N, C-alpha and C positions, 0 to 999 in steps of 0.2 A: 188581308187588308183589301177593302173594296175601293181601290184608287180609281182616278179618272181613266187611266190607261186600261185598267181591267174592265171598267164599265164599257168603254168603247170597243174593246175586244169582244166582249159578250154580245154586243149588238151585231157584230159581223158573223157570229156563229150560226150555222145552219146544219141540221142533221141530214146527212146523205141517206139514201135508201138503204145502202149497205150498213151504215151505222145503226139505223133503226132496226134492221133485221138482227144485228148483233145484240142490241139492247133487249129485244124480245126474247132471244135465247137465254141471255144471262139472267133476266128477270124470272123466267120460268125455272131457272136453276138457282145459283147461289148469290146472284146480284140482289141489291136492295136499294130502294129509293128512300132518301131522307129529306124532310122539309123542316125549315126553321121559321117559316112565315105563314103557317096555316094553309099550306097547299098552293100558294101563289107561285112558288118556285120549288124545284127539287134538285137534289144532286144524286148521282149514281155512285154507289160504293160497291166495289168488287174486292173480295178477299179470298185468298186460297192458301193452302199449306205450302211451306217452302219448297217441297218436292215438285210443285206445279209452277215453279218460277217461269219456265219457258212459256207456258200458257198465259200467265199473268202479263208477261212482257209483250206477248203478241196482242193481247187485248188493249194494253196501254198504247201500243203503236197504232192500232186501228182507231182508237178514240183520242189520240194524242192532242188534237186541237181543242178538245174539251177538258183536258186535264192540266191543272196549273203546276204540278210538280211531278218529279219522277216517282216511280213506285217506292213505297215505304216498306220497311221490315219491322216486325214486332215479335216479341216472345210472350206467349200466354200459356200458363200452366206447363212450362217447360217445352212448349212446341213453338216452332218458328212459322210465322205467317207473312205473306207478302200481299200488298194491296194497293189500290188506287182510289182516289175520289175525284169526281169531276167538279167543275164549277156548279154552283146553284144557278139554275136557269129555267125560264118559263118553257123552254122547248121540251123539258121533261114532264111538264104538268099533265099532258094528256096521258102519259104512261102512268103517272101517279094516280090519276083519277080512275083509270080502268083496271089497274093491277092491285089496287088496295081498297078494301072496304073496312071501315072502322078500325083502321090501323093494321089490318091483317092482309097479307099477300094472298091473292087468289089467281085462278086462271080465268081470264075473261073470255067470253065467247067471241068478242070482236077481234081477238088476237089472230084469227084466221087470215085477215087481210094482209098482214105483214109476216106471217109465218112461212118460212122458206126452208129449203134443205140446210142453209147456213144456220138458221135459228135452231133447227133440230139438232144439228151437229154440236152446237155450243151447249145446248141443254144436255146432250149425251156426254160431252166432255166434262161437264159439271157433275152430273148425277147418274150417269149410265155405267153399265158394265156388261161383260159377257155373263150370261146366266150361269153357265158352267161348261166345262170342257165336254161333258157328256151330252148336254142339250144343244150346244152350239147355236144359241140364239141370245137375245139381248133383253135386258130390263132397264128401266129408268126408275130410280128410287125416288118416289114422289111423296116422301113423308111431309105431312102438314097440309096436304090438299085433300079436300073432301071427294067423296065418290061422284057427286053430281058434276063437279068441275072436271074430274078425270074422264067422265063419260063424254063431256064436251070436247076434250082434246082428242079422244078416240075418234069421234065423228070427223074432226078436222083431218086427222091422219088418214082416215079412210077416204074422205072426199077429195083431198088434195094429192095424196100420194098412193092411194090404193093399198094402204098398209093395214093388215089385220092385227088387232091387238086385243088383249084381255086384261082384267084387273085381278091381281092376287093379293090376298090379305097377308100382312106381315105382322108378327107379334100380336095378332088378334086385334089390332087397332089401326095400323097404318096400311096404306095401299101402295102397291108397286104396279107400274105399267109394264106389261109383258108383251114383247113383240112375238107374235106367234111364228112357229117354225117355218110355215109356208111363205112368210114375208121377210124372213131373216136376210136372205140374199139381196132382196130389193132394198131393204133398210140399209144394209152395209154399203151398197153401191151408191145410194142416195147421199150418205153423209161422208163417205171416205175421202172425197176430194177436199173436204174442209177440216179433216182431223189432223192435228199437228203430230209430227213424228214422235214426240214424247208421250202422246196419248194413244198411239196406235195399238198398244198392248190391250186396250179395252175392246178392240175389234176381234181379237183372237186370230188364229191362223187359217182355220178351215170352217166351212159351212156345209150344211146338208146339200146333197146333190138334188137337182130337180127331179 
């Protein structure tokens, strides 16, 4: 219900830099923007499996001023999911316009400005994993993104963080972003301060020696 009180509340809302960094990370990962007025305003929807409830609650607390109700729980195809939705607001419009083309989510080149270790950590918590105990490096599962977009994010990772990456084909159709072994230690040190306890299993226990 769009009451006068809610309208006044929305007028007072301003995205902090930290919140913008978080939004960039979740939009690269599992977050989605929805619009009901042809792009004038958007709302952010974040949904994760029930096992990631701690992570979802953390996101909720970080963005709490923008979220009208506590996290919801739903069951779909026998699986439990937890999620949140923000208010629809014009503050998300710039994200909607750069992250979506013809209704499809993309990786925009202008993301570099707000892309930080926090953004990268959130993307990793959403879609990343240890490649294997044998390789001791990391991958981000970037299903749905095209090679050109991923080459753009590779450049950002190299320019901003000096991370060496490569693209690996998966199932003959999709691409994964691979953190090369010589950058694995640096990648881990970059994101570790932002990784929640329940997600630290994704980092593994050991890394290659220098």
